[in-house]
C-alpha positions as CSV (number, residue, x, y, z in Angstrom):
1,M,17.5,-19.0,4.1
2,S,14.0,-17.5,4.1
3,N,13.5,-13.8,4.7
4,T,10.0,-14.4,6.1
5,S,8.9,-13.8,9.6
6,E,9.7,-16.8,11.7
7,N,6.0,-17.3,12.7
8,S,4.7,-16.9,9.1
9,P,5.8,-19.7,6.8
10,Q,3.2,-19.1,4.1
11,V,5.4,-17.0,1.8
12,S,6.9,-19.4,-0.7
13,Q,10.5,-19.1,-1.8
14,A,9.3,-18.6,-5.4
15,D,7.3,-15.5,-4.2
16,L,10.4,-14.2,-2.3
17,D,12.5,-14.7,-5.4
18,A,9.9,-12.9,-7.5
19,V,9.8,-10.0,-5.1
20,A,13.6,-9.9,-5.0
21,A,13.7,-9.6,-8.8
22,Q,11.1,-6.8,-8.7
23,L,13.0,-4.9,-6.0
24,G,16.5,-5.6,-7.3
25,R,17.4,-6.7,-3.8
26,E,16.5,-9.4,-1.2
27,P,13.2,-8.5,0.5
28,R,13.3,-8.3,4.3
29,G,10.7,-9.1,6.9
30,V,8.1,-10.3,4.5
31,I,5.1,-11.8,6.3
32,E,2.9,-12.5,3.3
33,I,2.1,-11.5,-0.2
34,A,-0.7,-9.0,0.6
35,Y,-1.8,-8.4,-3.0
36,R,-1.2,-10.4,-6.2
37,S,-1.9,-8.7,-9.5
38,P,-4.4,-10.2,-11.9
39,D,-1.6,-11.5,-14.0
40,G,-0.3,-13.4,-11.0
41,Q,2.7,-11.3,-9.9
42,P,3.3,-10.3,-6.3
43,G,2.3,-6.6,-6.1
44,V,2.3,-5.8,-2.4
45,V,4.1,-7.4,0.5
46,K,3.1,-7.2,4.2
47,T,6.2,-6.6,6.2
48,A,7.0,-7.2,9.9
49,P,7.1,-4.1,12.0
50,K,10.7,-5.0,12.8
51,L,13.1,-6.4,10.3
52,P,15.0,-9.6,11.1
53,D,17.9,-7.5,12.4
54,G,15.6,-5.6,14.8
55,T,15.4,-2.4,12.7
56,P,11.9,-0.8,13.1
57,F,10.0,-0.8,9.8
58,P,6.7,1.0,10.2
59,T,5.6,0.5,6.5
60,L,3.2,-2.5,6.9
61,Y,2.3,-2.7,3.2
62,Y,5.1,-2.2,0.7
63,L,4.5,-1.9,-3.1
64,T,6.8,-4.2,-5.1
65,D,5.4,-4.5,-8.6
66,P,7.6,-2.2,-10.8
67,R,4.6,-1.3,-12.9
68,L,2.8,0.0,-9.8
69,T,5.8,1.7,-8.3
70,A,6.4,3.5,-11.6
71,E,2.8,4.6,-11.7
72,A,2.9,5.9,-8.0
73,S,6.1,7.8,-8.9
74,R,4.4,9.3,-12.0
75,Q,1.4,10.4,-10.0
76,E,3.7,11.9,-7.3
77,S,5.6,13.8,-10.0
78,A,2.3,15.1,-11.5
79,G,1.3,16.7,-8.2
80,V,-1.4,14.3,-7.1
81,M,-0.1,14.3,-3.5
82,R,-0.3,18.0,-3.2
83,E,-3.8,18.1,-4.6
84,M,-4.9,15.3,-2.2
85,T,-3.3,17.0,0.8
86,E,-5.1,20.2,-0.1
87,R,-8.4,18.3,-0.3
88,L,-7.8,16.9,3.2
89,T,-7.8,20.4,4.6
90,Q,-11.1,21.3,2.8
91,D,-13.2,18.2,3.0
92,P,-13.9,17.0,6.6
93,E,-15.5,13.7,5.4
94,L,-12.5,12.8,3.4
95,A,-10.2,13.8,6.3
96,A,-12.3,11.6,8.6
97,A,-12.2,8.6,6.2
98,Y,-8.4,9.0,5.8
99,R,-8.0,9.1,9.6
100,R,-10.0,5.9,9.9
101,A,-7.7,4.3,7.3
102,Y,-4.7,5.5,9.3
103,E,-6.2,4.1,12.6
104,S,-6.9,0.8,10.9
105,Y,-3.4,0.6,9.5
106,L,-1.8,1.4,12.8
107,A,-4.0,-1.1,14.7
108,E,-3.2,-3.9,12.2
109,R,0.6,-3.2,12.5
110,D,0.5,-2.9,16.3
111,A,-1.4,-6.2,16.5
112,I,1.7,-7.9,14.9
113,E,4.2,-5.9,17.1
114,S,3.9,-2.4,18.5
115,L,6.7,-0.1,17.6
116,G,5.7,2.4,20.2
117,T,5.1,5.1,17.5
118,D,2.0,6.4,15.8
119,F,4.0,6.9,12.5
120,A,2.2,4.8,9.8
121,G,3.8,6.0,6.6
122,G,2.3,7.7,3.5
123,G,1.7,10.9,5.5
124,M,-1.3,9.5,7.2
125,P,-3.4,10.9,8.9
126,D,-2.9,14.5,8.1
127,R,-1.2,14.7,4.7
128,V,-0.2,12.7,1.6
129,K,3.5,12.1,1.5
130,C,3.9,8.8,-0.4
131,L,1.5,7.3,-2.9
132,H,3.4,4.1,-2.9
133,V,2.3,3.4,0.7
134,L,-1.3,4.5,0.0
135,M,-1.6,2.4,-3.1
136,A,-0.1,-0.6,-1.3
137,H,-2.5,-0.2,1.5
138,S,-5.5,0.0,-0.8
139,L,-4.5,-2.9,-3.0
140,A,-3.8,-5.1,0.1
141,K,-7.1,-4.3,1.8
142,G,-9.3,-3.7,-1.2
143,P,-11.4,-0.7,-2.1
144,G,-13.2,1.2,0.7
145,V,-10.5,1.3,3.4
146,N,-8.1,4.0,2.3
147,P,-9.9,6.7,0.2
148,L,-6.8,8.4,-1.1
149,G,-5.1,5.1,-1.8
150,D,-8.3,4.0,-3.6
151,E,-8.1,7.2,-5.7
152,S,-4.5,6.6,-6.6
153,V,-5.2,3.0,-7.7
154,A,-8.3,4.3,-9.7
155,L,-6.1,6.8,-11.4
156,A,-3.6,4.1,-12.3
157,G,-6.5,2.0,-13.6
158,H,-7.2,4.6,-16.4
159,G,-4.3,3.2,-18.4
160,K,-2.9,-0.1,-19.4
161,L,-2.5,-1.4,-15.8
162,R,-6.2,-2.2,-15.4
163,G,-6.6,-6.0,-15.7
164,T,-2.9,-6.6,-15.5
165,A,-1.4,-4.9,-12.4
166,I,-4.7,-3.6,-11.1
167,P,-8.0,-5.6,-10.9
168,A,-10.2,-5.0,-13.9
169,D,-13.1,-4.4,-11.5
170,W,-11.4,-1.8,-9.3
171,P,-13.8,1.1,-8.9
172,G,-13.0,4.0,-11.3
173,I,-12.2,7.5,-10.0
174,D,-15.9,8.6,-10.2
175,D,-16.9,5.5,-8.2
176,A,-14.1,6.2,-5.6
177,D,-15.5,9.7,-5.1
178,T,-18.9,8.3,-4.2
179,A,-17.9,5.0,-2.5
180,D,-19.1,4.4,1.0
181,R,-15.9,4.9,3.0
């Protein structure tokens, strides 16, 4: 039995099996593989706003690659979220770009199925609560949509993940600071 959305048969059983191995459990509500790493592994799934049992699931993009989830956790432990949240209060342009990312995320999720809530995950639009969500959003949509997700991915790209779990051409942190958002 497939765990994909009934109206979205494009997720192969092989991908679902790979995601299950990554997560250590069966994935639920997977609509598509939203990002595949340069080495071919699923990295982010797009999930239905409601799981097959009807449970609301507001996290549209979900990070699955263990290399990326470990990096997001490492950044969270290092205080990156706190620094980003502080910058949101001091930089109106960054705050506006982050709000646009939130609005885009919410609109995309609501186009699939509205949950009747403005909760989008990751702390958007006013704070940074989960880098896993922000990285997943940026990797799924590409650079230029979510400025803080882009920065988190750029930070991850400083190490051995560039070219394996993260695209080799992902903008660096200096590029992310100056990218047109």
